[in-house]
C-alpha positions in Angstrom: 0.0 0.0 0.0 2.2 2.9 -1.3 2.5 5.8 1.0 0.6 4.3 3.9 3.5 3.4 6.2 3.0 6.5 8.3 3.5 4.6 11.5 6.9 3.1 12.0 6.1 -0.6 12.2 9.4 -1.4 14.0 8.2 0.8 16.9 5.2 -1.4 17.4 6.0 -4.1 19.9 3.3 -6.2 18.3 3.4 -9.0 20.8 1.6 -6.8 23.3 -0.6 -5.3 20.6 -1.5 -8.7 19.3 -2.6 -10.0 22.6 -4.4 -6.8 23.4 -6.3 -6.3 20.2 -7.7 -9.8 19.9 -10.3 -9.3 22.7 -10.8 -5.7 21.5 -11.6 -6.9 18.0 -13.9 -9.7 19.2 -15.7 -7.4 21.5 -15.9 -4.5 19.1 -18.3 -2.8 21.4 -16.4 0.5 22.0 -16.7 0.1 25.8 -14.0 -0.5 28.2 -14.4 -4.1 29.4 -13.3 -6.1 32.4 -11.1 -8.1 30.1 -9.2 -5.1 29.0 -8.9 -3.8 32.5 -7.5 -7.2 33.6 -5.5 -9.5 31.3 -5.1 -7.0 28.5 -3.8 -4.3 30.7 -1.4 -6.8 32.2 -0.1 -7.7 28.7 0.5 -4.0 28.0 2.4 -3.7 31.2 4.5 -6.8 30.5 5.4 -6.3 26.9 4.5 -2.9 25.4 4.1 0.1 27.5 7.7 0.4 28.5 8.2 1.8 25.0 4.7 2.7 24.0 3.0 4.7 26.6 4.7 4.4 30.0 6.2 7.6 31.5 5.2 9.5 28.4 7.4 7.4 26.1 5.8 6.6 22.8 8.3 5.2 20.3 7.1 5.7 16.7 4.5 8.1 18.2 2.4 5.1 19.2 0.9 5.3 22.6 -0.8 2.0 23.3 -2.4 3.2 26.5 -4.7 5.3 24.4 -6.2 2.3 22.8 -9.3 1.7 24.9 -11.6 0.1 22.4 -12.3 -1.0 18.9 -13.6 2.5 18.2 -10.1 3.9 19.0 -8.7 1.8 16.2 -11.4 2.8 13.8 -10.5 6.4 14.5 -7.0 5.7 13.4 -7.3 3.7 10.2 -3.7 4.2 9.2 -2.5 2.6 12.4 -5.1 -0.2 12.0 -3.9 -0.9 8.4 -0.3 -0.9 9.5 -1.0 -3.3 12.3 -2.8 -5.7 9.9 0.2 -5.4 7.5 3.0 -6.1 9.9 1.2 -8.9 11.6 0.1 -10.5 8.4 3.7 -10.3 7.0 5.0 -11.9 10.2 7.2 -8.8 10.9 5.7 -8.6 14.3 6.2 -9.9 17.0 10.0 -9.3 16.5 12.2 -12.4 16.3 13.5 -11.7 19.8 9.9 -11.9 21.2 7.7 -14.9 21.7 6.0 -15.7 18.5 2.3 -15.9 17.9 0.8 -19.3 17.1 -0.6 -19.6 13.5 -4.2 -20.0 14.8 -3.8 -17.0 17.2 -2.4 -14.9 14.4 -5.2 -15.7 12.0 -7.9 -15.0 14.7 -6.2 -11.7 15.4 -6.1 -10.8 11.7 -9.7 -11.7 11.3 -10.7 -9.5 14.2 -8.6 -6.6 13.0 -10.0 -6.9 9.5 -13.5 -7.1 10.8 -13.0 -3.7 12.6 -11.6 -2.2 9.4 -14.4 -3.6 7.3 -17.1 -2.4 9.7 -15.4 1.0 9.7 -15.2 1.2 5.9 -18.9 0.3 5.7 -20.0 3.0 8.1 -17.8 5.9 8.9 -14.5 5.4 7.0 -14.7 6.6 3.4 -12.0 6.5 0.8 -10.7 9.9 -0.3 -12.0 11.3 -3.6 -9.4 11.5 -6.3 -8.4 15.2 -6.4 -8.9 17.2 -9.6 -5.8 16.8 -11.8 -4.7 17.5 -15.3 -4.0 14.8 -17.9 -0.4 13.7 -18.0 1.2 14.1 -21.4 0.7 10.4 -22.3 -3.1 10.8 -21.7 -3.1 14.2 -23.5 -1.5 12.7 -26.6 -4.0 9.8 -26.6 -7.0 12.0 -26.0 -6.1 14.4 -28.8 -5.5 11.4 -31.1 -8.9 10.0 -30.3 -10.8 13.3 -30.4 -9.7 14.0 -33.9 -9.2 10.4 -35.0 -5.6 11.2 -36.0 -3.6 8.7 -38.0 -0.4 10.1 -36.5 0.8 10.7 -33.0 0.6 14.3 -31.6 4.2 14.2 -30.3 6.7 11.6 -29.6 6.5 9.9 -26.2 9.9 8.5 -25.1 8.2 7.0 -22.0 6.6 4.4 -24.3 9.3 1.8 -23.9 8.0 -0.7 -26.4 7.4 0.1 -30.1 5.1 -2.1 -32.1 6.2 -2.8 -35.7 3.3 -4.1 -37.6 -0.2 -4.5 -36.2 0.4 -7.7 -34.2 -1.2 -6.5 -31.0 -4.8 -7.8 -31.4 -6.3 -8.4 -27.9 -9.6 -9.4 -29.4 -8.1 -12.6 -30.7 -7.1 -13.8 -27.3 -3.7 -14.9 -28.6 -0.3 -13.3 -28.8 1.7 -14.1 -32.0 4.6 -16.5 -31.7 6.9 -13.9 -33.2 6.7 -10.1 -33.0 8.8 -7.2 -34.3 9.4 -4.5 -31.7 11.7 -1.7 -30.9 12.7 -0.1 -27.6 12.8 3.5 -26.6 16.1 4.3 -24.9 19.3 4.7 -26.8 17.5 3.9 -30.1 16.8 7.3 -31.6 15.3 5.7 -34.7 12.4 4.6 -32.5 11.5 8.3 -32.0 11.1 8.8 -35.8 7.4 8.1 -36.2 4.7 9.8 -38.0 3.6 12.7 -35.9 2.3 16.3 -36.2 5.0 18.6 -37.3 5.8 21.7 -35.2 4.0 20.4 -32.1 6.3 20.2 -29.1 5.3 18.3 -26.0 5.1 19.6 -22.4 7.6 18.0 -20.0 7.3 14.3 -19.2 5.4 13.5 -16.0 7.6 11.3 -13.7 6.3 8.2 -11.9 5.4 8.9 -8.3 7.6 7.0 -5.8 6.0 3.5 -5.4 3.3 4.7 -7.7 2.4 5.9 -11.2 2.6 9.0 -13.3 -1.1 9.6 -13.3 -1.3 10.2 -9.5 -3.4 13.3 -8.9 -1.2 14.8 -6.1 1.7 14.8 -8.6 -0.1 16.4 -11.5 -0.2 20.0 -10.5 -0.3 22.8 -13.0 1.7 26.0 -13.0 0.9 29.3 -14.9 3.7 28.4 -17.3 2.2 25.0 -18.0 -1.3 26.4 -18.3 0.0 28.7 -21.0 1.7 25.8 -22.7 -1.6 24.0 -23.1 -2.9 27.0 -25.1 0.2 27.0 -27.2 0.1 23.3 -27.8 -3.6 23.5 -28.8 -2.8 26.1 -31.4 0.2 24.3 -32.8 -1.9 21.1 -33.2 -4.6 22.6 -35.4 -2.1 24.8 -37.2 0.4 21.9 -38.0 0.8 21.3 -41.7 0.1 17.6 -41.0 -3.3 18.4 -39.4 -5.2 17.9 -42.6 -7.8 15.8 -44.4 -5.3 12.9 -44.8 -4.4 12.6 -41.2 -7.6 13.8 -39.4 -10.4 11.2 -39.4 -13.1 13.7 -38.5 -12.1 16.3 -41.1 -15.0 15.9 -43.5 -17.7 15.7 -40.7 -16.2 18.6 -38.6 -13.8 20.8 -40.5 -14.8 20.6 -44.2 -17.2 23.4 -45.4 -20.8 22.4 -45.8 -22.7 22.7 -49.0 -23.4 26.3 -50.1 -27.1 26.1 -49.5 -26.6 24.8 -45.9 -27.4 27.0 -42.9 -23.8 27.6 -41.7 -24.7 28.8 -38.3 -26.9 25.7 -37.6 -24.2 23.5 -39.1 -21.6 25.0 -36.7 -23.8 24.3 -33.7 -24.6 20.8 -34.9 -21.0 19.8 -35.4 -19.8 21.4 -32.2 -22.4 19.7 -30.1 -21.0 16.2 -30.8 -17.4 17.4 -30.7 -17.7 19.2 -27.4 -19.6 16.3 -25.8 -16.7 14.0 -26.7 -14.0 16.5 -25.7 -15.6 17.3 -22.3 -16.8 13.7 -21.7 -20.4 14.8 -21.0 -23.3 16.4 -22.8 -22.8 20.1 -23.1 -25.3 22.7 -22.0 -26.9 25.1 -24.4 -25.1 28.0 -22.8 -21.7 26.4 -23.3 -22.5 25.3 -26.8 -23.5 28.9 -27.6 -20.2 30.2 -26.4 -18.1 28.0 -28.7 -20.5 28.4 -31.6 -20.4 32.2 -31.4 -16.6 32.1 -31.3 -16.5 30.0 -34.6 -19.3 32.0 -36.3 -17.7 35.3 -35.4 -14.4 34.2 -37.0 -16.2 33.0 -40.2 -18.2 36.2 -40.5 -15.0 38.2 -40.1 -13.6 36.6 -43.2 -12.1 33.3 -42.1 -12.9 30.2 -43.9 -15.4 27.7 -42.4 -12.5 25.3 -41.7 -10.5 28.0 -39.9 -13.5 29.0 -37.9 -14.0 25.4 -36.7 -10.2 25.2 -36.0 -10.6 28.2 -33.7 -13.4 26.5 -31.8 -11.3 23.2 -31.6 -8.3 25.2 -30.3 -10.5 26.7 -27.6 -11.8 23.3 -26.6 -8.3 21.8 -26.3 -7.2 24.8 -24.2 -10.2 24.5 -21.9 -9.8 23.0 -18.4 -12.9 21.0 -19.2 -10.7 19.0 -21.7 -7.4 18.6 -20.0 -8.6 18.4 -16.3 -9.9 15.1 -14.9 -12.3 15.3 -12.0 -15.4 13.6 -10.6 -18.6 15.4 -10.1 -20.2 12.7 -8.1 -20.6 15.0 -5.1 -22.4 17.7 -7.0 -26.2 17.9 -7.1 -27.4 16.9 -10.5 -28.4 19.8 -12.7 -30.0 17.7 -15.4 -31.6 14.3 -15.8 -28.2 12.9 -16.8 -26.4 11.3 -14.0 -23.0 13.0 -13.5 -21.9 9.9 -11.6 -22.3 7.7 -14.7 -20.3 10.1 -16.9 -17.5 10.1 -14.3 -17.5 6.4 -14.4 -17.2 6.4 -18.2 -14.1 8.6 -18.0 -12.6 6.7 -15.1 -12.9 3.4 -17.1 -11.6 4.8 -20.4 -8.6 6.5 -18.8 -7.8 3.3 -16.8 -7.7 0.9 -19.8 -7.3 3.2 -22.8 -5.4 6.2 -21.2 -7.8 8.4 -23.0 -11.3 9.9 -23.3 -14.3 7.6 -23.5 -15.8 6.8 -26.9 -19.3 7.6 -28.0 -20.7 4.3 -26.8 -19.4 4.8 -23.3 -20.8 8.4 -23.2 -24.1 7.2 -24.6 -24.5 4.5 -22.0 -23.5 6.9 -19.2 -26.0 9.5 -20.4 -28.8 6.9 -20.3 -27.7 5.9 -16.8 -27.0 2.3 -18.1 -23.3 2.1 -17.4 -23.8 1.9 -13.6 -25.5 -1.5 -14.1 -23.0 -4.2 -13.2 -23.8 -6.4 -16.2 -23.5 -3.5 -18.6 -20.3 -2.3 -16.9 -18.8 -5.8 -17.0 -19.6 -6.0 -20.7 -17.9 -2.7 -21.4 -14.8 -3.8 -19.6 -14.7 -6.8 -21.9 -15.1 -4.5 -24.9 -12.3 -2.2 -23.9 -10.0 -5.1 -23.1 -10.6 -6.4 -26.7 -9.9 -3.1 -28.4 -6.4 -2.3 -29.8 -6.4 0.9 -27.7 -5.7 -1.5 -24.8 -2.1 -1.2 -25.9 -2.0 2.1 -24.2 -2.6 0.3 -20.9 0.3 -1.9 -21.8 2.4 1.1 -22.6 1.8 2.6 -19.2 1.0 0.3 -16.4 3.5 -2.6 -16.6 6.6 -0.5 -17.2 5.7 1.7 -14.2 4.7 -1.2 -12.0 8.0 -2.9 -12.7 9.9 0.5 -12.4 11.6 -0.3 -15.7 12.6 3.2 -16.3 15.5 2.4 -14.0 17.2 0.3 -16.7 17.6 3.4 -18.9 20.4 4.6 -16.7 22.0 1.2 -16.0 25.6 1.2 -17.2 27.4 -1.9 -16.1 31.2 -1.7 -16.0 32.4 -2.3 -19.6 35.5 -4.2 -18.5 33.5 -6.7 -16.5 30.6 -6.8 -19.0 31.9 -6.3 -22.5 29.0 -8.1 -24.1 26.6 -5.6 -22.7 27.7 -2.9 -25.2 27.7 -3.2 -29.0 28.2 -0.4 -31.5 26.6 2.6 -29.8 23.9 0.5 -28.2 23.3 -1.6 -25.0 21.9 -5.0 -24.4 19.3 -3.3 -22.1 17.4 -2.3 -25.2 16.6 -5.9 -25.6 16.3 -6.7 -21.9 13.5 -4.2 -21.1 11.2 -5.7 -23.8 11.1 -9.2 -22.3 9.0 -8.5 -19.2 6.7 -6.1 -21.1 6.0 -8.8 -23.8 5.4 -11.4 -21.1 2.9 -9.1 -19.4 1.1 -8.4 -22.7 0.8 -12.2 -23.4 -0.6 -12.8 -19.9 -3.2 -10.0 -20.5 -4.2 -10.8 -24.0 -4.5 -14.5 -23.3 -6.1 -14.0 -19.9 -3.5 -16.1 -18.1 -3.0 -16.3 -14.3 -1.0 -13.4 -12.8 1.0 -16.1 -11.0 2.9 -16.5 -14.3 4.4 -13.1 -13.6 6.3 -14.9 -10.9 7.0 -18.2 -12.7 6.1 -18.8 -16.3 7.0 -21.6 -18.6 7.4 -19.3 -21.6 8.8 -15.9 -22.5 9.5 -13.7 -25.4 13.2 -13.3 -26.3 15.4 -12.0 -29.1 18.4 -13.9 -30.3 20.6 -11.7 -28.1 18.6 -12.6 -24.9 18.6 -16.3 -25.8 22.3 -16.2 -25.9 22.5 -14.0 -22.8 20.7 -16.6 -20.6 22.6 -19.4 -22.3 26.2 -18.2 -22.4 26.4 -14.6 -21.2 25.6 -13.0 -24.6 28.5 -14.5 -26.5 26.6 -14.7 -29.8 23.2 -13.9 -31.2 22.2 -11.2 -33.6 22.0 -7.7 -32.2 19.7 -5.5 -34.3 19.5 -2.1 -32.6 16.1 -0.9 -34.0 13.6 -3.4 -35.3 14.1 -6.5 -33.1 12.4 -9.9 -33.7 11.2 -11.5 -30.5 10.1 -15.1 -30.4 7.9 -16.9 -28.0 10.2 -19.6 -26.4 9.5 -22.3 -23.9 11.2 -21.9 -20.5 12.1 -25.2 -18.9 14.7 -24.0 -16.5 12.8 -22.5 -13.5 15.7 -20.3 -12.7 14.3 -18.2 -15.5 10.6 -17.4 -16.3 8.4 -14.7 -14.8 9.5 -11.1 -14.4 11.6 -11.2 -11.2 14.6 -13.1 -12.6 14.7 -11.4 -16.0 17.9 -9.8 -17.1 16.2 -6.4 -17.1 15.2 -6.5 -13.4 18.5 -8.0 -12.3 20.5 -5.3 -14.3 18.5 -2.3 -13.1 18.8 -3.4 -9.4 22.6 -3.6 -9.6 25.4 -1.1 -9.5 27.9 -0.8 -12.4 30.3 -3.2 -10.6 28.2 -5.5 -8.3 24.8 -6.7 -7.4 22.8 -4.8 -4.8 20.8 -7.2 -2.6 19.2 -4.3 -0.6 18.1 -2.7 -3.8 16.7 -6.0 -5.1 15.1 -6.7 -1.8 13.4 -3.3 -1.8 12.2 -3.8 -5.4 10.6 -7.2 -4.4 9.0 -5.6 -1.3 7.7 -2.7 -3.3 6.7 -4.3 -6.6 5.8 -7.8 -5.8 4.4 -7.3 -2.3 3.4 -3.7 -2.5 5.0 -3.0 0.9 7.8 -0.5 0.2 10.4 -0.2 3.0 11.0 3.2 4.7 13.8 5.3 3.3 17.2 4.5 4.9 18.4 6.8 7.7 20.3 9.8 6.2 23.3 9.3 8.5 24.0 5.7 7.5 26.5 5.4 4.6 25.9 2.8 1.9 28.0 -0.3 1.6 31.2 0.5 -0.4 31.1 -0.7 -4.0 34.4 -2.5 -3.8 35.7 -4.7 -1.0 38.1 -2.8 1.2 41.5 -4.2 2.1 41.1 -7.4 4.1 37.6 -8.1 2.9 38.5 -9.4 -0.5 37.7 -13.0 0.4 34.3 -12.2 2.0 31.0 -12.9 0.4 28.6 -10.0 -0.1 26.4 -11.4 2.6 29.4 -11.4 5.0 30.2 -7.8 4.1 26.6 -6.8 4.7 26.5 -8.5 8.1 28.7 -5.7 9.7 26.6 -3.0 7.9 23.3 -4.2 9.3 24.6 -4.3 12.9 23.5 -0.7 13.1 20.3 -0.7 15.2 18.7 1.9 13.0 19.1 -0.4 10.0 18.5 -3.9 11.4 14.7 -3.8 11.3 14.4 -3.0 7.6 17.3 -5.2 6.7 15.7 -8.2 8.4 12.8 -7.8 6.1 14.4 -6.9 2.8 17.8 -8.6 2.9 16.4 -12.2 2.5 14.4 -11.0 -0.6 17.5 -9.5 -2.2 20.0 -12.3 -1.3 17.6 -14.8 -2.8 18.6 -13.4 -6.1 22.4 -13.4 -5.6 23.0 -16.1 -8.1 22.2 -13.6 -10.8 25.1 -11.3 -11.5 24.9 -7.6 -12.1 23.5 -8.2 -15.6 21.3 -11.1 -14.8 23.8 -13.9 -15.8 23.7 -16.9 -13.6 26.7 -17.6 -11.3 27.5 -20.2 -8.7 30.5 -18.4 -7.2 31.8 -14.9 -6.7 34.9 -13.7 -8.4 36.9 -14.6 -5.3 35.8 -18.2 -5.6 33.4 -18.2 -2.6 30.1 -19.9 -3.2 27.0 -17.8 -3.5 24.6 -18.3 -0.6 21.0 -17.5 -1.7 19.3 -19.2 1.3 16.7 -17.3 3.4 13.3 -17.3 4.9 10.2 -15.5 3.5 7.9 -14.0 6.0 9.6 -16.0 8.7 7.8 -19.2 7.6 9.0 -20.3 4.1 12.6 -21.5 4.0 14.4 -21.5 0.6 17.9 -22.3 -0.5 17.9 -21.0 -4.1 15.8 -18.8 -6.5 13.6 -21.7 -7.5 12.6 -22.3 -3.9 12.2 -18.6 -3.5 9.7 -18.5 -6.3 7.9 -21.5 -4.7 7.8 -19.5 -1.4 6.2 -16.5 -3.2 3.7 -18.8 -4.9 2.8 -20.3 -1.5 1.8 -16.7 -0.6 -0.2 -16.3 -3.8 -3.1 -14.5 -2.1 -0.6 -12.0 -0.8 0.9 -11.4 -4.2 -2.5 -11.2 -5.8 -3.6 -8.6 -3.2 -0.5 -6.6 -3.7 -0.9 -6.6 -7.5 -4.6 -5.7 -7.2 -3.5 -2.8 -5.0 -1.2 -1.5 -7.7 -3.9 -1.9 -10.3 -6.4 0.0 -8.1 -4.0 2.8 -7.4 -3.3 3.2 -11.2 -7.1 3.0 -12.0 -8.0 5.7 -9.4 -5.0 8.0 -9.9 -4.4 8.1 -6.1 -2.7 6.1 -3.4 -4.7 3.3 -1.9 -6.4 4.1 1.5 -7.3 1.9 4.5 -10.9 2.2 3.4 -10.0 0.3 0.2 -8.7 -2.7 2.2 -12.0 -4.6 2.5 -12.6 -4.3 -1.2 -9.1 -5.6 -2.0 -9.8 -8.6 0.2 -13.0 -9.3 -1.7 -11.3 -8.8 -5.1 -8.6 -11.4 -4.2 -11.2 -13.8 -2.8 -13.1 -13.8 -6.1 -9.9 -13.9 -8.1 -8.8 -17.1 -6.4 -12.0 -18.8 -7.8 -10.9 -17.7 -11.3 -7.3 -19.0 -11.0 -6.1 -15.4 -10.6 -6.6 -14.6 -14.3 -5.5 -11.0 -15.2 -8.6 -10.0 -17.2 -10.9 -11.2 -14.4 -8.8 -9.3 -11.9 -9.1 -6.1 -13.9 -12.9 -6.6 -14.2 -13.2 -7.0 -10.4 -11.2 -3.8 -9.9 -13.7 -1.9 -12.1 -16.7 -3.5 -10.3 -15.3 -2.8 -6.9 -16.8 -0.1 -4.6 -13.6 2.1 -4.6 -13.7 2.3 -8.4 -17.4 2.7 -8.8 -17.6 5.1 -5.9 -21.3 6.0 -5.4 -22.4 4.2 -8.6 -24.8 1.9 -6.7 -22.0 -0.4 -5.7 -24.2 -2.5 -3.5 -26.1 -4.1 -6.3 -23.5 -6.9 -6.6 -21.4 -8.3 -9.3 -22.4 -10.5 -12.3 
């Protein structure tokens, strides 16, 4: 749950909390009971209050003496969610405290979740997604769709995968066995695509930490950027490439009508449909008059009909009604049309298409049909089968996997000579493998567990040789790259975690970085990012200092983690990172370090699943499949809503995962359940159930 670790979990002596909160959860009456005054109070005294409440001491700003009832927990949803998280992940009680029995832990979790569920159903409400502007990826898509452009508005370097040919056909339910693709970084030829001349983009919107680039609290707008929207709008319609050949709505919107036609009426007629699409809701007569008068005035002053309509289109593109995204669900309805349904149409289309809703979605919303679960489910299927789904693949998986990090990866050339060829890098091939695997799982509606361990992948000749012999061979085309679907029989490979891309981008130029890899696993796979390291703790030196040359990396880290301020987080993330130590700094398998010492990848996941190598590590993750599914669903929900997840979303995520299990955790089904969930639907009659 990105951003929700506001309470320091290491400060929670959860043995005391666990024993205390079970009777509180079961009672859930809000009253101080004899049980709390007796045994629970004694547990506080014995295990917790020395650090959390006694003598005014409250480590982590947690005073357990203030917890008198279930209501006290409901009033502090962030603390309640943190408690559920640290207890569920076996992070608490600490290893030096008496452990909870499995049954006791499950009863405790059930009780805590019951409190949170009751709170979410009554008083605790998820925050509304704040008003925000489109990011530039969404803006490009929206302009393309509004005018039915045959070219892109401006080049988007953040699109990592370039499709060559039209092989992405999600409606077929099958990915081709061979595809031709290109990658964005270092391949400038990939930026040479048909686009509108003389149109410059506004700056790229960066991914939020442990989040996405569509998050509302990161999409502010400055006066300078506001001015740039007007300039971009003008440059779009004035581009020499904005013409009948490239604009699909040219004849129906920009072309002059017949001489005998009533031009004023024609302007109003054309603008009505155009503005409805641009603003994602039927336009009022007053608003229509404003834009129509603007176009008609230009025409009467001597401009051509086409130029008059271009002026109106420019004004629409520069309007906050176009480039701002916001929900009007809280406003009283001013017309028979439900604003809620129209918000839902936009939310769905920006989730899966990264763009404005099409006419069908707007029509269903205007008729108040979209809120019906069976209609909404059918629309999800329709959007998932449309080629515009590629925009979801261009945005969500690369950000979820944090793949932008590989763009700056520069392994030491002396140690990794095969990584560099001509003026290019092997990372151009590496980054495409996990993206193509994700697309195959989505298009073919495969279980998301294959993101952890799959029996196939998509690889170029270079990647095939990379995994086979360290890249010594294989063709290395720098631009258009053939990727083939290949079987994966060696379980050291398969899935996204052990791809060369992830292993390379979580390493330094000269060595692997177990902490970085562990933090990546915690954040991406389990959606539980660790706290930032203390500012006064220096990182481990890149190269072994004198006298440490014969130590393993684990042995070198042992001294580093002796720092009390570091030990808590390292206990959680180090096993995740060292599990991948057999993969060198560019993802090539190794059994020994350069000094001849054997790599030790053994560890324990969540203090209950022991593993000795990466295969057993994958098995340990798969044993926690519900945990991974819930984490992945949390990422999807955050992306869909454009905000961080909130404690009020937790019961919905529990229900989503419960239903996903019955469907073998298939990706399309999971996406559909996200859309049908109360957090996504908001006030759209969420209680009517699911199909």
